[in-house]
C-alpha positions as CSV (number, residue, x, y, z in Angstrom):
1,X,-22.7,-70.8,63.1
2,X,-19.7,-69.1,64.7
3,X,-16.7,-71.3,65.2
4,X,-15.3,-71.5,68.7
5,X,-11.6,-71.8,68.9
6,X,-9.7,-73.6,71.7
7,X,-6.1,-73.7,72.7
8,X,-4.0,-76.0,75.0
9,X,-3.0,-74.4,78.3
10,X,0.2,-76.0,79.6
11,X,-0.3,-74.5,83.0
12,X,-3.7,-76.1,83.6
13,X,-3.1,-79.0,81.2
14,X,-6.5,-78.4,79.7
15,X,-8.0,-77.1,76.5
16,X,-9.4,-73.7,77.1
17,X,-11.7,-71.5,75.0
18,X,-9.7,-68.9,73.0
19,X,-11.1,-65.4,73.7
20,X,-9.5,-62.3,71.9
21,X,-9.5,-59.2,74.1
22,X,-11.5,-56.2,72.9
23,X,-8.4,-54.0,72.7
24,X,-6.7,-56.5,70.3
25,X,-9.8,-56.6,68.2
26,X,-9.9,-52.8,68.0
27,X,-6.2,-52.6,67.1
28,X,-6.7,-55.3,64.4
29,X,-9.7,-53.4,62.9
30,X,-7.9,-50.1,62.9
31,X,-4.8,-51.7,61.3
32,X,-7.0,-53.2,58.6
33,X,-8.8,-49.9,57.9
34,X,-5.5,-48.0,57.8
35,X,-4.0,-50.5,55.4
36,X,-7.1,-50.3,53.2
37,X,-6.9,-46.6,53.1
38,X,-3.3,-46.5,52.3
39,X,-3.8,-49.1,49.5
40,X,-6.7,-47.1,48.2
41,X,-4.7,-43.9,48.1
42,X,-1.9,-45.6,46.3
43,X,-4.3,-47.0,43.7
44,X,-6.1,-43.7,43.2
45,X,-2.8,-41.7,42.9
46,X,-1.6,-44.2,40.3
47,X,-4.9,-44.1,38.5
48,X,-5.0,-40.3,38.4
49,X,-1.4,-40.2,37.2
50,X,-2.0,-42.4,34.2
51,X,-5.8,-42.3,33.7
52,X,-8.0,-39.2,33.2
53,X,-11.0,-38.7,35.4
54,X,-14.4,-38.3,33.6
55,X,-14.2,-34.5,34.2
56,X,-10.6,-34.4,33.0
57,X,-11.6,-36.4,29.9
58,X,-14.4,-33.8,29.2
59,X,-12.0,-30.9,29.7
60,X,-9.3,-32.5,27.5
61,X,-11.8,-33.1,24.7
62,X,-12.9,-29.5,25.1
63,X,-9.3,-28.3,25.0
64,X,-8.5,-30.3,21.9
65,X,-11.7,-29.0,20.2
66,X,-10.7,-25.5,21.1
67,X,-7.2,-26.0,19.8
68,X,-8.6,-27.3,16.5
69,X,-10.9,-24.3,16.3
70,X,-8.1,-21.9,17.1
71,X,-5.8,-23.5,14.5
72,X,-8.6,-23.3,11.9
73,X,-9.3,-19.6,12.8
74,X,-5.6,-18.9,12.6
75,X,-5.4,-20.4,9.1
76,X,-8.3,-18.3,8.1
77,X,-6.7,-15.1,9.5
78,X,-3.5,-16.0,7.6
79,X,-5.6,-16.4,4.4
80,X,-7.2,-13.0,5.0
81,X,-3.8,-11.4,5.6
82,X,-2.6,-12.8,2.2
83,X,-5.7,-11.5,0.5
84,X,-5.2,-8.1,2.3
85,X,-1.6,-8.0,1.1
86,X,-2.7,-8.7,-2.5
87,X,-5.2,-5.8,-2.2
88,X,-2.6,-3.5,-0.9
89,X,-0.2,-4.5,-3.7
90,X,-2.8,-3.9,-6.3
91,X,-3.7,-0.6,-4.7
92,X,-0.1,0.6,-4.7
93,X,1.1,-0.9,-8.0
94,X,-2.0,-0.7,-10.2
95,X,-4.8,1.6,-9.0
96,X,-2.7,4.4,-7.7
97,X,-0.2,4.1,-10.6
98,X,-3.1,4.7,-13.1
99,X,-3.9,8.0,-11.4
100,X,-0.2,8.9,-10.7
101,X,-0.9,8.9,-7.0
102,X,1.8,8.1,-4.5
103,X,1.4,4.7,-2.9
104,X,0.5,4.4,0.8
105,X,3.7,3.6,2.7
106,X,3.8,0.3,4.5
107,X,4.4,2.1,7.8
108,X,0.9,3.5,7.5
109,X,-0.6,0.1,7.3
110,X,0.0,-2.3,10.2
111,X,2.6,-4.9,9.0
112,X,1.6,-8.5,9.4
113,X,3.8,-11.0,11.2
114,X,6.1,-13.1,9.1
115,X,4.5,-16.3,8.0
116,X,7.3,-18.7,9.2
117,X,7.4,-16.9,12.5
118,X,3.7,-17.2,12.9
119,X,3.8,-21.0,12.3
120,X,6.5,-21.4,15.0
121,X,4.5,-19.3,17.4
122,X,1.3,-21.3,16.8
123,X,3.1,-24.6,17.4
124,X,4.5,-23.3,20.7
125,X,1.4,-21.5,22.0
126,X,-1.0,-22.7,24.7
127,X,-4.7,-21.9,24.3
128,X,-4.6,-18.5,26.0
129,X,-1.5,-17.4,24.0
130,X,-3.1,-18.7,20.8
131,X,-6.3,-16.8,21.5
132,X,-4.3,-13.6,22.2
133,X,-2.3,-14.0,19.0
134,X,-5.5,-14.5,16.9
135,X,-7.0,-11.4,18.5
136,X,-3.9,-9.3,17.8
137,X,-3.9,-10.4,14.1
138,X,-7.6,-9.6,13.8
139,X,-6.9,-6.1,15.3
140,X,-4.1,-5.7,12.7
141,X,-6.4,-6.7,9.9
142,X,-9.0,-4.3,11.2
143,X,-6.5,-1.4,11.1
144,X,-5.2,-2.4,7.6
145,X,-8.8,-2.7,6.3
146,X,-9.5,0.8,7.7
147,X,-6.5,2.2,5.8
148,X,-7.4,0.3,2.7
149,X,-11.0,1.7,2.8
150,X,-9.6,5.2,3.0
151,X,-7.3,4.4,0.1
152,X,-10.2,3.2,-2.0
153,X,-12.2,6.3,-1.1
154,X,-9.2,8.3,-2.4
155,X,-9.2,6.2,-5.6
156,X,-12.9,6.8,-6.0
157,X,-12.1,10.5,-5.8
158,X,-9.4,10.0,-8.4
159,X,-11.9,8.3,-10.7
160,X,-14.5,11.1,-10.2
161,X,-11.7,13.6,-11.0
162,X,-10.2,11.7,-13.9
163,X,-12.0,13.8,-16.4
164,X,-10.7,16.9,-14.7
165,X,-7.2,15.4,-14.6
166,X,-7.2,14.6,-18.3
167,X,-8.5,18.2,-19.1
168,X,-5.6,19.5,-17.0
169,X,-2.9,17.5,-18.7
170,X,-1.2,19.3,-21.7
171,X,-2.3,17.2,-24.7
172,X,-2.3,19.4,-27.9
173,X,0.2,21.4,-29.8
174,X,0.3,25.1,-28.8
175,X,0.1,26.4,-32.4
176,X,-1.6,25.1,-35.5
177,X,0.7,22.6,-37.0
178,X,-1.3,20.2,-39.2
179,X,1.6,19.8,-41.7
180,X,4.1,19.2,-38.9
181,X,6.5,21.6,-40.5
182,X,6.8,24.1,-37.6
183,X,9.1,22.1,-35.2
184,X,12.3,24.1,-35.4
185,X,14.2,22.7,-32.5
186,X,13.5,19.9,-30.0
187,X,14.0,19.2,-26.3
188,X,17.6,18.4,-25.2
189,X,21.1,19.7,-25.7
190,X,21.2,22.1,-28.7
191,X,23.5,24.8,-30.1
192,X,22.6,28.2,-28.6
193,X,22.0,30.7,-31.4
194,X,23.6,33.6,-29.5
195,X,26.5,32.0,-27.6
196,X,27.1,29.2,-30.2
197,X,27.7,26.7,-27.4
198,X,25.9,23.5,-26.6
199,X,23.2,24.2,-23.9
200,X,20.2,22.5,-22.5
201,X,17.1,23.4,-24.5
202,X,14.2,22.7,-22.1
203,X,11.3,22.9,-24.6
204,X,10.2,22.9,-28.2
205,X,10.6,25.8,-30.7
206,X,7.7,26.2,-33.1
207,X,8.6,28.5,-36.0
208,X,5.6,30.5,-37.1
209,X,4.9,34.0,-38.6
210,X,4.5,36.8,-36.1
211,X,0.9,37.1,-34.9
212,X,0.2,33.3,-35.2
213,X,-2.3,32.4,-32.5
214,X,-1.0,30.5,-29.5
215,X,-3.4,28.0,-27.7
216,X,-3.5,26.8,-24.2
217,X,-2.7,23.1,-24.2
218,X,-4.8,22.2,-21.2
219,X,-7.3,23.8,-18.7
220,X,-5.7,25.8,-15.9
221,X,-5.1,29.2,-14.4
222,X,-2.7,31.8,-15.7
223,X,0.1,32.0,-13.1
224,X,2.2,34.6,-14.9
225,X,1.7,36.9,-17.9
226,X,4.3,39.4,-18.8
227,X,8.0,40.0,-19.3
228,X,10.2,39.4,-16.2
229,X,13.6,39.8,-18.0
230,X,14.5,36.1,-17.9
231,X,15.0,35.7,-21.6
232,X,11.6,34.4,-22.4
233,X,10.4,37.9,-23.3
234,X,6.6,38.3,-23.2
235,X,5.5,34.9,-21.9
236,X,2.7,33.1,-20.1
237,X,2.9,30.3,-17.5
238,X,-0.3,28.3,-16.9
239,X,-0.8,26.3,-13.8
240,X,-2.9,23.3,-14.7
241,X,-3.0,21.6,-11.3
242,X,-1.9,18.0,-10.5
243,X,1.7,19.3,-10.7
244,X,1.5,20.4,-14.3
245,X,2.5,23.8,-15.7
246,X,3.1,25.0,-19.2
247,X,5.2,27.9,-20.5
248,X,4.8,29.9,-23.7
249,X,7.7,32.3,-24.5
250,X,8.7,35.1,-26.9
251,X,5.1,36.3,-27.6
252,X,4.4,39.3,-29.7
253,X,1.3,40.0,-27.7
254,X,-0.2,38.4,-24.6
255,X,-3.9,37.9,-24.4
256,X,-4.3,36.2,-21.0
257,X,-3.8,37.9,-17.7
258,X,-2.6,36.6,-14.3
259,X,-5.3,34.7,-12.4
260,X,-7.5,34.1,-15.4
261,X,-9.1,30.7,-15.9
262,X,-8.2,29.1,-19.2
263,X,-9.7,26.3,-21.2
264,X,-7.7,24.0,-23.5
265,X,-7.6,25.5,-27.0
266,X,-8.2,29.0,-25.9
267,X,-6.0,31.7,-27.4
268,X,-3.6,33.1,-24.8
269,X,-1.3,35.2,-27.1
270,X,0.4,35.5,-30.4
271,X,3.8,34.4,-31.8
272,X,6.6,37.0,-31.6
273,X,10.3,37.3,-31.1
274,X,10.6,39.1,-27.8
275,X,13.4,38.3,-25.3
276,X,16.4,36.2,-26.2
277,X,15.2,35.1,-29.6
278,X,16.6,35.1,-33.1
279,X,13.3,35.0,-35.0
280,X,9.5,34.7,-34.6
281,X,8.7,31.5,-32.9
282,X,7.0,30.0,-29.8
283,X,9.2,28.4,-27.1
284,X,7.0,25.9,-25.3
285,X,7.8,24.0,-22.1
286,X,5.9,21.4,-20.0
287,X,6.7,21.1,-16.2
288,X,5.6,18.4,-13.9
289,X,6.2,19.0,-10.1
290,X,8.9,21.5,-11.1
291,X,10.7,19.2,-13.5
292,X,11.0,20.1,-17.2
293,X,9.7,17.4,-19.5
294,X,9.9,16.9,-23.2
295,X,6.7,18.4,-24.5
296,X,6.7,16.1,-27.6
297,X,5.2,13.4,-25.4
298,X,2.1,15.5,-24.7
299,X,0.7,15.8,-28.2
300,X,-1.4,12.6,-28.2
301,X,-4.8,14.4,-28.5
302,X,-4.5,15.8,-32.0
303,X,-2.1,13.5,-33.8
304,X,-2.4,10.1,-35.5
305,X,0.2,7.4,-34.6
306,X,2.0,8.1,-37.9
307,X,2.1,11.8,-37.4
308,X,3.3,11.4,-33.8
309,X,6.1,9.1,-34.9
310,X,7.1,11.7,-37.5
311,X,7.0,14.5,-35.0
312,X,9.2,12.5,-32.6
313,X,11.9,12.1,-35.3
314,X,11.8,15.8,-36.2
315,X,12.1,16.9,-32.5
316,X,15.0,14.5,-31.9
317,X,17.1,16.1,-34.7
318,X,20.3,17.8,-33.5
319,X,20.2,21.5,-34.6
320,X,20.4,25.0,-33.4
321,X,17.6,26.4,-31.3
322,X,15.9,29.7,-31.9
323,X,16.4,31.0,-28.3
């Protein structure tokens, strides 16, 4: 039951019924509603500032999960990069060294980011930047893998051609020398027999009777056969490929001709004393990419270790050359 309120009217000296005007009622209602709305807004703003909404909670959980996934993916990419670097190192330092092939320069492969720098970047990245970084690293790996695949294809070609390479490498003595008594002068600085001064002797001198057969020390193609007036007299140069060439000087007679294909052990001429020579002998040289090498290191096919050691000592003796 609604209470009826009264108030004392001093003008009429009577208690009269209290009636609130409609305008006042409306103002009070509007004030209450406004105060409620303002209070609600304050409460909601505080709640949203310190508390997540259900949707925000879901989004935050998804973000944290994505962050964990990106971190895991980034660690896997780093692991792949380390494995790729190891493969590249083995490729350059082992596989290509075996076949005497030049290593692939690092500039040809896409260089990975420095590890410490990557860690700092990951810690500072937001989700989009982290995603972009992972994608960039994956693209780098794809390019490096492509180069590595090409390199391994090259190495497979080297393996297939290894037999050809071995056949093209000088590996026997150019004259029959079973008793190892035909080495007259070795590689290095020797006394010139004509000028009697110390000069570089760029090959080995094999003393042998005139007419002794001379053998090609590896497969190849005759590059030059004749006398060009350079002191070697009648001589033959064979191009073996893979950067190798061999020279046979002071021949009495040349059997090979320019452009002829030669097999290892095939007779290409006979010992003589033509050109700048003081007696019948064969002057033999081995070149690799234009550089003259000591031929004594290329006699591993027809010598025992004991014979090879003896031959090394004989070739190292300081004496007078024959040309």
